MMTF fields as JSON, N, C-alpha, C and O atoms, coordinates in Angstrom:
{
  "mmtfVersion": "1.0.0",
  "mmtfProducer": "UNKNOWN",
  "numBonds": 239,
  "numAtoms": 240,
  "numGroups": 60,
  "numChains": 1,
  "numModels": 1,
  "chainsPerModel": [1],
  "groupsPerChain": [60],
  "chainIdList": ["A"],
  "bondAtomList": [4, 2, 8, 6, 12, 10, 16, 14, 20, 18, 24, 22, 28, 26, 32, 30, 36, 34, 40, 38, 44, 42, 48, 46, 52, 50, 56, 54, 60, 58, 64, 62, 68, 66, 72, 70, 76, 74, 80, 78, 84, 82, 88, 86, 92, 90, 96, 94, 100, 98, 104, 102, 108, 106, 112, 110, 116, 114, 120, 118, 124, 122, 128, 126, 132, 130, 136, 134, 140, 138, 144, 142, 148, 146, 152, 150, 156, 154, 160, 158, 164, 162, 168, 166, 172, 170, 176, 174, 180, 178, 184, 182, 188, 186, 192, 190, 196, 194, 200, 198, 204, 202, 208, 206, 212, 210, 216, 214, 220, 218, 224, 222, 228, 226, 232, 230, 236, 234],
  "bondOrderList": [1, 1, 1, 1, 1, 1, 1, 1, 1, 1, 1, 1, 1, 1, 1, 1, 1, 1, 1, 1, 1, 1, 1, 1, 1, 1, 1, 1, 1, 1, 1, 1, 1, 1, 1, 1, 1, 1, 1, 1, 1, 1, 1, 1, 1, 1, 1, 1, 1, 1, 1, 1, 1, 1, 1, 1, 1, 1, 1],
  "groupList": [{"groupName": "MET", "atomNameList": ["N", "CA", "C", "O"], "elementList": ["N", "C", "C", "O"], "formalChargeList": [0, 0, 0, 0], "bondAtomList": [1, 0, 2, 1, 3, 2], "bondOrderList": [1, 1, 2], "singleLetterCode": "M", "chemCompType": "L-PEPTIDE LINKING"}, {"groupName": "ALA", "atomNameList": ["N", "CA", "C", "O"], "elementList": ["N", "C", "C", "O"], "formalChargeList": [0, 0, 0, 0], "bondAtomList": [1, 0, 2, 1, 3, 2], "bondOrderList": [1, 1, 2], "singleLetterCode": "A", "chemCompType": "L-PEPTIDE LINKING"}, {"groupName": "LYS", "atomNameList": ["N", "CA", "C", "O"], "elementList": ["N", "C", "C", "O"], "formalChargeList": [0, 0, 0, 0], "bondAtomList": [1, 0, 2, 1, 3, 2], "bondOrderList": [1, 1, 2], "singleLetterCode": "K", "chemCompType": "L-PEPTIDE LINKING"}, {"groupName": "ILE", "atomNameList": ["N", "CA", "C", "O"], "elementList": ["N", "C", "C", "O"], "formalChargeList": [0, 0, 0, 0], "bondAtomList": [1, 0, 2, 1, 3, 2], "bondOrderList": [1, 1, 2], "singleLetterCode": "I", "chemCompType": "L-PEPTIDE LINKING"}, {"groupName": "GLN", "atomNameList": ["N", "CA", "C", "O"], "elementList": ["N", "C", "C", "O"], "formalChargeList": [0, 0, 0, 0], "bondAtomList": [1, 0, 2, 1, 3, 2], "bondOrderList": [1, 1, 2], "singleLetterCode": "Q", "chemCompType": "L-PEPTIDE LINKING"}, {"groupName": "ASP", "atomNameList": ["N", "CA", "C", "O"], "elementList": ["N", "C", "C", "O"], "formalChargeList": [0, 0, 0, 0], "bondAtomList": [1, 0, 2, 1, 3, 2], "bondOrderList": [1, 1, 2], "singleLetterCode": "D", "chemCompType": "L-PEPTIDE LINKING"}, {"groupName": "TYR", "atomNameList": ["N", "CA", "C", "O"], "elementList": ["N", "C", "C", "O"], "formalChargeList": [0, 0, 0, 0], "bondAtomList": [1, 0, 2, 1, 3, 2], "bondOrderList": [1, 1, 2], "singleLetterCode": "Y", "chemCompType": "L-PEPTIDE LINKING"}, {"groupName": "GLY", "atomNameList": ["N", "CA", "C", "O"], "elementList": ["N", "C", "C", "O"], "formalChargeList": [0, 0, 0, 0], "bondAtomList": [1, 0, 2, 1, 3, 2], "bondOrderList": [1, 1, 2], "singleLetterCode": "G", "chemCompType": "PEPTIDE LINKING"}, {"groupName": "GLU", "atomNameList": ["N", "CA", "C", "O"], "elementList": ["N", "C", "C", "O"], "formalChargeList": [0, 0, 0, 0], "bondAtomList": [1, 0, 2, 1, 3, 2], "bondOrderList": [1, 1, 2], "singleLetterCode": "E", "chemCompType": "L-PEPTIDE LINKING"}, {"groupName": "PRO", "atomNameList": ["N", "CA", "C", "O"], "elementList": ["N", "C", "C", "O"], "formalChargeList": [0, 0, 0, 0], "bondAtomList": [1, 0, 2, 1, 3, 2], "bondOrderList": [1, 1, 2], "singleLetterCode": "P", "chemCompType": "L-PEPTIDE LINKING"}, {"groupName": "LEU", "atomNameList": ["N", "CA", "C", "O"], "elementList": ["N", "C", "C", "O"], "formalChargeList": [0, 0, 0, 0], "bondAtomList": [1, 0, 2, 1, 3, 2], "bondOrderList": [1, 1, 2], "singleLetterCode": "L", "chemCompType": "L-PEPTIDE LINKING"}, {"groupName": "ASN", "atomNameList": ["N", "CA", "C", "O"], "elementList": ["N", "C", "C", "O"], "formalChargeList": [0, 0, 0, 0], "bondAtomList": [1, 0, 2, 1, 3, 2], "bondOrderList": [1, 1, 2], "singleLetterCode": "N", "chemCompType": "L-PEPTIDE LINKING"}, {"groupName": "PHE", "atomNameList": ["N", "CA", "C", "O"], "elementList": ["N", "C", "C", "O"], "formalChargeList": [0, 0, 0, 0], "bondAtomList": [1, 0, 2, 1, 3, 2], "bondOrderList": [1, 1, 2], "singleLetterCode": "F", "chemCompType": "L-PEPTIDE LINKING"}, {"groupName": "HIS", "atomNameList": ["N", "CA", "C", "O"], "elementList": ["N", "C", "C", "O"], "formalChargeList": [0, 0, 0, 0], "bondAtomList": [1, 0, 2, 1, 3, 2], "bondOrderList": [1, 1, 2], "singleLetterCode": "H", "chemCompType": "L-PEPTIDE LINKING"}, {"groupName": "THR", "atomNameList": ["N", "CA", "C", "O"], "elementList": ["N", "C", "C", "O"], "formalChargeList": [0, 0, 0, 0], "bondAtomList": [1, 0, 2, 1, 3, 2], "bondOrderList": [1, 1, 2], "singleLetterCode": "T", "chemCompType": "L-PEPTIDE LINKING"}, {"groupName": "ARG", "atomNameList": ["N", "CA", "C", "O"], "elementList": ["N", "C", "C", "O"], "formalChargeList": [0, 0, 0, 0], "bondAtomList": [1, 0, 2, 1, 3, 2], "bondOrderList": [1, 1, 2], "singleLetterCode": "R", "chemCompType": "L-PEPTIDE LINKING"}, {"groupName": "SER", "atomNameList": ["N", "CA", "C", "O"], "elementList": ["N", "C", "C", "O"], "formalChargeList": [0, 0, 0, 0], "bondAtomList": [1, 0, 2, 1, 3, 2], "bondOrderList": [1, 1, 2], "singleLetterCode": "S", "chemCompType": "L-PEPTIDE LINKING"}],
  "groupTypeList": [0, 1, 2, 3, 4, 5, 3, 6, 7, 2, 8, 6, 3, 3, 9, 5, 10, 11, 11, 12, 2, 1, 13, 3, 11, 2, 12, 13, 14, 3, 11, 7, 15, 9, 5, 11, 16, 3, 13, 8, 8, 11, 7, 6, 6, 12, 2, 3, 5, 5, 15, 12, 12, 2, 3, 10, 3, 11, 10, 2],
  "groupIdList": [1, 2, 3, 4, 5, 6, 7, 8, 9, 10, 11, 12, 13, 14, 15, 16, 17, 18, 19, 20, 21, 22, 23, 24, 25, 26, 27, 28, 29, 30, 31, 32, 33, 34, 35, 36, 37, 38, 39, 40, 41, 42, 43, 44, 45, 46, 47, 48, 49, 50, 51, 52, 53, 54, 55, 56, 57, 58, 59, 60],
  "secStructList": [7, 3, 3, 3, 3, 7, 6, 6, 1, 7, 3, 3, 3, 3, 1, 7, 2, 2, 2, 2, 2, 2, 2, 2, 2, 2, 2, 1, 3, 3, 6, 6, 3, 3, 7, 7, 7, 3, 3, 3, 3, 6, 6, 3, 3, 3, 3, 7, 1, 2, 2, 2, 2, 2, 2, 2, 2, 2, 7, 7],
  "xCoordList": [-2.845, -1.92, -0.844, -0.198, -0.662, 0.298, 1.567, 1.534, 2.682, 3.973, 4.567, 4.377, 5.299, 5.939, 7.198, 7.253, 8.206, 9.435, 9.393, 8.906, 9.922, 9.99, 11.282, 12.031, 11.534, 12.693, 14.017, 15.057, 13.996, 15.221, 15.365, 16.297, 14.448, 14.508, 13.879, 13.966, 13.239, 12.568, 11.217, 10.472, 10.909, 9.646, 8.517, 8.619, 7.456, 6.302, 5.103, 4.799, 4.433, 3.202, 2.038, 1.83, 1.29, 0.163, -1.034, -1.552, -1.486, -2.579, -3.924, -4.722, -4.178, -5.444, -5.131, -5.027, -4.983, -4.553, -5.52, -5.08, -6.817, -7.784, -7.662, -7.729, -7.483, -7.305, -6.016, -5.993, -4.944, -3.644, -3.735, -3.272, -4.325, -4.475, -5.342, -5.031, -6.418, -7.311, -6.573, -6.732, -5.771, -5.01, -4.013, -3.917, -3.282, -2.3, -2.999, -2.526, -4.107, -4.844, -5.366, -5.334, -5.838, -6.441, -5.398, -5.598, -4.29, -3.345, -2.013, -1.227, -1.744, -0.431, -0.499, 0.473, -1.64, -1.754, -2.397, -3.093, -2.145, -2.794, -3.406, -2.7, -4.722, -5.441, -5.093, -4.946, -4.962, -4.701, -3.26, -2.953, -2.369, -0.943, -0.155, -0.456, 0.848, 1.648, 2.328, 2.772, 2.403, 2.937, 4.372, 4.859, 5.046, 6.438, 6.632, 7.734, 5.585, 5.688, 6.171, 6.329, 6.402, 6.799, 5.627, 5.043, 5.298, 4.264, 4.964, 5.755, 4.668, 5.234, 4.128, 3.027, 4.418, 3.439, 4.176, 4.957, 3.916, 4.492, 6.015, 6.577, 6.678, 8.136, 8.696, 9.911, 7.847, 8.249, 7.978, 6.989, 8.866, 8.757, 8.682, 9.46, 7.729, 7.486, 7.473, 6.754, 8.273, 8.227, 7.154, 7.236, 6.162, 5.024, 5.343, 4.963, 6.049, 6.416, 5.801, 5.067, 6.097, 5.504, 5.837, 4.965, 7.079, 7.491, 6.685, 6.148, 6.604, 5.862, 4.384, 3.766, 3.827, 2.406, 2.06, 1.017, 2.917, 2.682, 2.7, 1.872, 3.644, 3.709, 2.443, 1.843, 2.043, 0.876, -0.399, -1.204, -0.586, -1.789, -1.888, -2.989, -0.748, -0.744, -0.837, -0.967, -0.773, -0.913, -2.341, -3.281, -2.502, -3.838, -3.861, -4.899],
  "yCoordList": [-6.079, -6.955, -6.105, -5.275, -6.321, -5.536, -6.347, -7.574, -5.632, -6.247, -5.594, -4.402, -6.402, -5.886, -6.708, -7.881, -6.108, -6.838, -7.393, -6.745, -8.629, -9.205, -8.744, -7.939, -9.26, -8.791, -9.171, -8.621, -10.11, -10.513, -9.837, -10.131, -8.94, -8.211, -8.943, -8.485, -10.091, -10.837, -10.185, -9.845, -10.013, -9.401, -10.432, -11.517, -10.081, -10.955, -10.308, -9.139, -11.069, -10.599, -11.051, -12.248, -10.105, -10.402, -10.792, -9.96, -12.056, -12.499, -11.838, -11.586, -11.558, -10.942, -9.877, -10.18, -8.644, -7.559, -7.354, -7.152, -7.4, -7.195, -8.268, -7.97, -9.512, -10.611, -10.441, -10.646, -10.065, -9.872, -8.772, -8.954, -7.643, -6.535, -6.946, -6.607, -7.667, -8.106, -9.028, -8.913, -9.937, -10.851, -10.079, -10.31, -9.171, -8.381, -7.598, -7.573, -6.969, -6.207, -7.09, -6.693, -8.263, -9.149, -9.808, -9.901, -10.267, -11.083, -10.415, -10.974, -9.243, -8.626, -7.177, -6.433, -6.777, -5.436, -5.524, -6.486, -4.506, -4.342, -2.951, -1.95, -2.9, -1.623, -0.824, 0.397, -1.521, -0.857, -0.456, 0.183, -0.824, -0.497, -1.779, -2.799, -1.753, -2.954, -3.448, -2.653, -4.79, -5.368, -5.887, -6.57, -5.574, -5.971, -7.481, -7.979, -8.2, -9.644, -9.954, -9.055, -11.226, -11.692, -12.435, -13.33, -12.053, -12.745, -13.537, -12.985, -14.841, -15.692, -16.042, -16.412, -15.927, -16.292, -16.866, -16.178, -18.136, -18.82, -18.693, -18.541, -18.755, -18.678, -17.271, -17.094, -16.274, -14.87, -14.425, -14.831, -13.584, -13.148, -11.628, -10.921, -11.145, -9.711, -9.339, -9.948, -8.333, -7.805, -6.724, -5.735, -6.922, -6.008, -4.875, -4.904, -3.885, -2.707, -1.465, -1.569, -0.311, 0.935, 1.154, 1.555, 0.899, 1.101, 0.199, 0.665, -1.081, -2.021, -1.64, -1.678, -1.273, -0.951, 0.25, 0.255, 1.261, 2.436, 2.045, 2.511, 1.191, 0.72, -0.056, 0.161, -0.951, -1.785, -0.952, -1.207, 0.011, 0.846, 1.593, 1.816, 1.979, 2.747, 1.891, 2.428, 0.575, -0.3, -0.311, -0.289, -0.344, -0.412, -1.449, -1.663],
  "zCoordList": [-33.042, -32.372, -31.689, -32.329, -30.394, -29.628, -29.384, -29.29, -29.285, -29.005, -27.773, -27.527, -26.994, -25.794, -25.544, -25.913, -24.924, -24.625, -23.218, -22.292, -23.065, -21.726, -21.044, -21.598, -19.837, -19.063, -19.705, -19.344, -20.659, -21.353, -22.712, -23.46, -23.026, -24.287, -25.462, -26.601, -25.186, -26.252, -26.547, -25.627, -27.821, -28.22, -28.154, -28.726, -27.457, -27.31, -27.998, -27.761, -28.842, -29.481, -28.618, -28.423, -28.11, -27.227, -28.085, -28.83, -27.992, -28.859, -28.536, -29.439, -27.257, -26.848, -25.798, -24.61, -26.237, -25.346, -24.188, -23.056, -24.439, -23.356, -22.283, -21.091, -22.706, -21.748, -20.956, -19.742, -21.647, -21.012, -19.948, -18.822, -20.306, -19.354, -18.166, -17.025, -18.427, -17.351, -16.385, -15.169, -16.919, -16.058, -15.198, -13.993, -15.812, -15.059, -13.951, -12.814, -14.273, -13.258, -12.134, -10.969, -12.465, -11.457, -10.562, -9.351, -11.138, -10.398, -10.062, -9.297, -10.61, -10.405, -9.939, -10.071, -9.397, -8.822, -7.448, -7.121, -6.665, -5.361, -5.382, -5.498, -5.269, -5.317, -6.569, -6.512, -7.701, -8.974, -9.215, -10.221, -8.3, -8.453, -8.68, -8.06, -9.555, -9.817, -8.543, -7.714, -8.396, -7.162, -7.285, -6.384, -8.384, -8.625, -8.718, -8.49, -9.046, -9.231, -10.642, -11.468, -10.907, -12.232, -12.857, -12.247, -14.068, -14.837, -15.932, -16.696, -16.007, -17.049, -18.022, -17.615, -19.299, -20.321, -21.52, -22.177, -21.793, -22.961, -23.033, -24.118, -21.882, -21.855, -21.852, -21.94, -21.752, -21.651, -20.224, -19.614, -19.694, -18.306, -18.242, -18.883, -17.456, -17.329, -15.853, -15.061, -15.482, -14.122, -14.098, -14.826, -13.264, -13.221, -12.245, -11.074, -12.766, -11.983, -12.627, -13.61, -12.079, -12.596, -14.069, -14.839, -14.475, -15.863, -16.8, -17.805, -16.473, -17.307, -17.364, -18.428, -16.215, -16.13, -17.008, -17.661, -17.031, -17.88, -19.356, -20.139, -19.728, -21.123, -21.467, -22.519, -20.586, -20.826, -20.967, -21.863, -20.12, -20.164, -21.493, -21.996, -22.064, -23.314, -24.563, -25.663, -24.424, -25.605, -26.091, -25.296, -27.421, -28.015, -29.097, -29.725]
}
């Protein structure tokens, strides 16, 4: 089970890390690079930028 902080500092437990990563890659990147969009999930908000993307890639 992976944990990550949203833009407000709230800790979010990712129920399915593979699904979460797949969604971010499909809908929040352009040519494999983060597009600086906002992803909302269950009331948590994530800015998909380079910093977030590096954290996400390293989660296991």
